[in-house]
C-alpha positions in Angstrom: 17.6 -50.6 27.7 15.5 -49.5 24.4 13.3 -46.6 24.5 9.5 -46.5 24.2 8.5 -45.0 21.0 5.0 -43.5 20.5 4.0 -44.2 16.6 1.1 -41.3 15.3 -2.5 -42.2 14.2 -1.0 -41.7 10.3 1.8 -44.0 11.0 -0.2 -46.9 11.9 -2.1 -47.3 8.4 0.1 -46.5 5.5 -3.0 -46.9 3.2 -4.6 -43.9 4.8 -5.1 -41.2 2.5 -5.5 -37.1 3.5 -7.6 -34.7 1.7 -6.9 -31.3 0.2 -9.0 -28.6 0.5 -10.3 -27.2 -2.0 -8.3 -24.4 -3.0 -4.9 -26.2 -2.9 -5.2 -27.4 -6.5 -7.3 -24.2 -7.7 -4.7 -21.7 -6.7 -2.1 -22.8 -8.8 -4.3 -23.3 -12.0 -5.8 -19.3 -11.3 -2.3 -17.8 -11.0 -1.1 -20.2 -14.1 -4.3 -18.7 -16.2 -3.5 -15.2 -15.2 0.0 -15.2 -16.0 -0.8 -17.1 -19.3 -3.0 -14.2 -20.2 -1.0 -11.4 -19.4 2.1 -13.4 -21.5 -0.1 -13.8 -24.4 -1.7 -9.9 -24.2 1.1 -7.8 -23.4 -0.5 -4.4 -23.9 -2.3 -5.1 -20.7 0.7 -5.7 -19.0 1.8 -2.2 -20.2 3.8 0.0 -17.1 1.3 2.6 -15.6 2.5 6.4 -16.3 3.3 7.7 -13.0 3.8 11.8 -13.2 7.5 12.6 -13.5 8.0 14.6 -10.0 12.2 14.2 -10.1 13.2 17.1 -12.6 11.3 19.4 -10.7 12.8 18.8 -7.2 15.8 18.7 -9.0 15.6 22.0 -10.4 14.0 23.3 -6.7 17.6 21.8 -5.0 19.6 23.6 -7.7 18.0 26.7 -7.1 18.3 27.0 -3.7 21.9 25.8 -4.0 22.6 28.7 -5.8 21.0 31.0 -3.5 23.0 30.1 -1.2 19.8 29.0 1.4 21.6 25.5 2.0 
């Protein structure tokens, strides 16, 4: 005994075309353009200067250890 199979509506019409949303081809183009601009001008992609907070923290910890507050 064979089982009945159901086909989806798109399987009945193999020539049927589906349309992509407008942003589907636009997003890769935008991302590629942004990466190309960043690669072309590396000065714009430089790292931001952050304040150095680690040395004062290490000095504070060393002072606490020397004072015996630990």
